C-alpha positions as MATLAB code, in Angstrom:
seq = 'MRTLMAVAGCVAGGLVGCAAVVVSPGCVSYQTTVTPVKTVPGLDVVVTDAGGQFWQVAVTNQTGEIVNLVWDESLYVATNGESDRIIRGKTRRIHAGQAQPVSPIAPGASLREVFVRESSVDHAGLGGGAPADPSRNARVLLVFETGGKKAVHESSILFTKR';
ca = [
      13.611    9.852   10.036;
      11.858    7.229    8.012;
       9.175    5.046    9.380;
       8.914    1.377    8.559;
       5.572    2.194    6.934;
       7.327    4.388    4.348;
       9.862    1.661    3.638;
       7.042   -0.878    3.404;
       5.271    1.257    0.830;
       8.350    1.210   -1.369;
       8.908   -2.511   -0.943;
       5.287   -3.614   -1.176;
       4.825   -2.505   -4.760;
       1.172   -3.397   -4.615;
       1.665   -7.013   -3.580;
      -1.157   -7.298   -1.097;
      -3.327  -10.370   -0.966;
      -3.614  -13.873    0.397;
      -1.304  -15.119   -2.325;
       1.652  -12.927   -3.172;
       5.160  -13.492   -4.439;
       8.256  -13.309   -2.251;
      11.586  -13.193   -4.065;
      14.594  -14.573   -2.234;
      18.159  -13.292   -2.758;
      18.977  -16.177   -5.152;
      16.131  -15.165   -7.525;
      13.964  -18.016   -6.261;
      10.407  -16.829   -5.859;
       7.816  -18.105   -3.427;
       4.085  -17.706   -3.385;
       2.581  -17.235    0.074;
      -0.754  -18.529    1.257;
      -1.973  -17.269    4.632;
      -4.591  -19.330    6.459;
      -6.234  -18.528    9.814;
      -5.646  -21.383   12.270;
      -7.056  -19.935   15.497;
      -9.575  -17.089   15.501;
     -10.901  -14.679   18.116;
     -14.711  -14.442   18.411;
     -16.059  -11.073   17.274;
     -12.924  -10.119   15.350;
     -12.464  -10.449   11.601;
      -8.668  -10.719   11.204;
      -6.914  -11.056    7.843;
      -3.122  -11.297    7.544;
      -1.666  -10.785    4.067;
       1.745  -10.586    2.442;
       2.701   -6.942    1.855;
       5.869   -7.710   -0.123;
       9.468   -8.263    0.864;
       9.669   -8.911    4.582;
       6.473   -6.995    5.336;
       3.036   -8.255    6.299;
      -0.290   -6.504    6.666;
      -3.080   -7.117    9.147;
      -6.665   -5.917    8.741;
      -8.909   -6.227   11.793;
     -12.620   -5.447   12.042;
     -14.031   -5.293   15.566;
     -17.522   -6.780   15.555;
     -17.800   -6.812   19.357;
     -19.469   -4.199   21.534;
     -16.208   -3.338   23.309;
     -12.915   -1.631   22.524;
     -10.312   -4.229   21.541;
      -6.556   -3.591   21.735;
      -3.984   -5.202   19.448;
      -1.015   -5.788   21.783;
       2.015   -5.446   19.515;
       4.703   -6.277   22.081;
       3.161   -9.678   22.798;
       2.449  -10.521   19.154;
       4.892  -12.793   17.325;
       6.182  -13.975   13.981;
       7.483  -17.553   14.102;
       9.801  -18.261   11.169;
       9.866  -21.555    9.285;
      12.980  -22.575   11.250;
      11.062  -22.157   14.530;
      12.634  -18.851   15.583;
      10.146  -16.677   17.448;
      10.386  -12.921   16.953;
       8.426   -9.918   18.209;
       6.622   -8.011   15.474;
       7.074   -4.299   14.920;
       4.150   -2.226   13.668;
       4.807   -0.211   10.536;
       4.396    3.204   12.119;
       7.301    2.583   14.500;
      10.428    4.519   13.633;
      13.489    2.356   13.098;
      15.336    4.013   15.964;
      12.490    3.059   18.334;
      12.169   -0.571   17.198;
      13.645   -1.940   20.441;
      11.309    0.047   22.684;
       7.848   -0.806   23.979;
       5.082   -0.223   21.436;
       1.695    1.219   22.312;
      -1.346   -0.969   21.757;
      -3.626   -0.200   18.815;
      -7.195    0.290   20.076;
     -10.049   -0.679   17.761;
     -13.472    0.784   18.537;
     -16.634   -1.341   18.289;
     -17.683   -1.582   14.635;
     -14.385   -0.051   13.457;
     -11.407   -1.421   11.541;
      -7.624   -1.239   11.745;
      -5.178   -1.811    8.901;
      -1.471   -1.910    9.716;
       1.765   -3.095    8.120;
       4.238   -4.976   10.313;
       7.635   -6.673   10.118;
       9.434   -9.144   12.362;
      11.883   -7.378   14.662;
      14.992   -9.159   13.357;
      14.185   -7.895    9.843;
      14.109   -4.209   10.817;
      17.819   -3.648   10.146;
      17.445   -5.359    6.782;
      14.202   -3.652    5.737;
      13.952   -3.132    2.025;
      16.830   -5.442    1.168;
      14.669   -8.048   -0.502;
      14.389  -11.323    1.290;
      11.365  -12.641    2.997;
      12.333  -16.092    1.742;
      11.708  -18.916    4.193;
      14.652  -20.487    6.041;
      12.965  -23.901    5.762;
      10.361  -23.908    2.958;
       9.111  -27.351    4.046;
       7.608  -25.788    7.197;
       5.030  -23.049    7.666;
       5.696  -19.714    9.345;
       3.145  -18.392   11.848;
       1.827  -15.010   12.946;
       0.329  -14.818   16.439;
      -1.547  -11.594   17.173;
      -2.534  -10.876   20.780;
      -5.789   -9.002   21.383;
      -6.969   -7.674   24.737;
     -10.431   -6.610   25.800;
     -11.745   -6.106   29.316;
      -8.460   -7.334   30.808;
      -8.671  -10.680   28.970;
      -6.273  -11.703   26.205;
      -6.914  -13.892   23.180;
      -4.620  -14.982   20.344;
      -5.374  -15.048   16.628;
      -2.999  -17.356   14.762;
      -2.324  -17.471   11.026;
      -0.225  -20.066    9.214;
       1.924  -19.015    6.244;
       2.715  -21.562    3.548;
       5.586  -20.745    1.172;
       5.350  -22.470   -2.203;
       8.237  -22.329   -4.674;
       7.116  -20.902   -8.006;
];
């Protein structure tokens, strides 16, 4: 069985950064710019384009407590307004519809993970990633939990035609 992470590695092709290129099926390419809109105190969160339909999150926990990234409550909101659960890259395709464990991050430690929106799992590696409505931004909402309290980090994704 393949994991989404393995597929992501093939698709990513080294395109990791705040500004990367997404190629749509009609050979139209888009540059992405990811900007944090809402942050969580004590967490350094960076969302980047990992190529194709994949995204990467890097989190550094600067708090004194263990922080959990709650995958099943985290969302990708497409440019057309469709909200979709995100699937972490280490999830096997066959398990994509099941509950995902949280990712704990120890105090002073970091987490780096690739993810994809759930509706893209069946189409992983088939190109795409192009926005449905390039005039609007997509959003990534990551839910973090510590001490029974939840907080949301939100990033806005701007697609610019190249």
